[in-house]
Residue, then its C-alpha position, 0 to 999 in steps of 0.5 A: x470559480x474553482x469548484x470545492x474539493x469535498x473530503x472523498x474527492x481530496x482522499x482519492x487525490x491522495x490515493x491517485x497520488x501515493x498508490x497508483x502503482x497498486x492500482x495499475x496493476x504494478x505493485x501489490x501495496x502502497x503505504x501512504x499516511x493522512x496527515x493528522x488534521x485532514x484525516x479528521x475528516x477525510x478517513x472518518x468510518x462512512x467515507x473510508x468505505x465509500x472508497x472501498x466501495x469504489x476499490x473492491x469491485x476492480x480487487x483493491x483493498x484499502x485498510x487504516x493500518x494504524x492512526x498515530x499523532x502524525x495521522x492515519x496510515x493508510x494501505x492500499x493492496x491487492x489481497x491476490x497478487x499481496x498473497x502471492x508475492x509474500x509466499x515466494x519461497x524466500x519471503x515466506x521463510x522470512x516472514x514466517x521467521x519474523x512471526x508471520x504467516x505466509x498463508x493467512x493474509x489477515x493475519x499478516x495485516x493484524x500482525x503488521x497493525x500490531x507491530x506498528x502501534x506496538x501492542x505486539x507481545x514482543x514490543x511490549x516485553x521490550x517496552x519499545x516500539x519499532x517499526x516493522x520494516x519486513x512491510x517493505x516485502x508487503x508492498x512488492x519491494x524485492x527481497x535482497x532491498x527488504x533485506x539489504x535495508x533491515x541488515x544495514x539499518x538503512x544505511x550504504x544503500x547504492x541508490x533510493x527512490x520508491x524504496x532504499x535499493x541493495x542489489x540490482x540498481x539498474x532495474x531499480x531505476x527503471x522500475x521507479x522510473x515506470x512508477x513515476x511515469x504512471x504516477x503523473x498520468x495517473x494525476x492528470x487524468x484525475x485532475x482532469x476529471x476521472x473517477x478513481x475507480x476508472x483509473x483503477x485496472x481490474x485485478x487479474x482474478x476478476x472478470x469485466x463482466x463481474x466488475x460491470x455487474x458488482x457497480x450496477x448492485 
């Protein structure tokens, strides 16, 4: 008899499917949408908090970046790695010009939220809402690819996979292959009964001992 999937298990399956590179510490963040119908159950606050409690001892956070007609947009990220990523000199300089403070991750995520929802000052003044493609920096995409996408409006890329590539196509394709292989492995393990927390690598700033202690609380 087929086991019935619970809302929490269904949400965790989506996290594994879309966020394995972050779970495996290969990437600072991943972004995905939970479709509107599923989000009614899977993105209910108490269920999200249960999921957060399983991820945070491993150095991973989960935020609802926006709730839209299409569903809930979820950001799964590693604060320690993401802070390093957005503070790289070229990235930090670009983000500052775009109105972000790279030294305040919470503020950056809040600005992303307002940009996506169209509630930031610029969007209100324009009367239009444009998706913030600088979000690629937060997802760990290479600087040249994020800037290339913005400047070329998503056209004329060398290749595409997890993102559109505008430089170093060979390296990007190798990265896509690594992410794909890791995701396939994680999905097989999860479907075989592995828990979300067992598939989530400890953040390099979080010791295994501390993680065990937190799980025991």
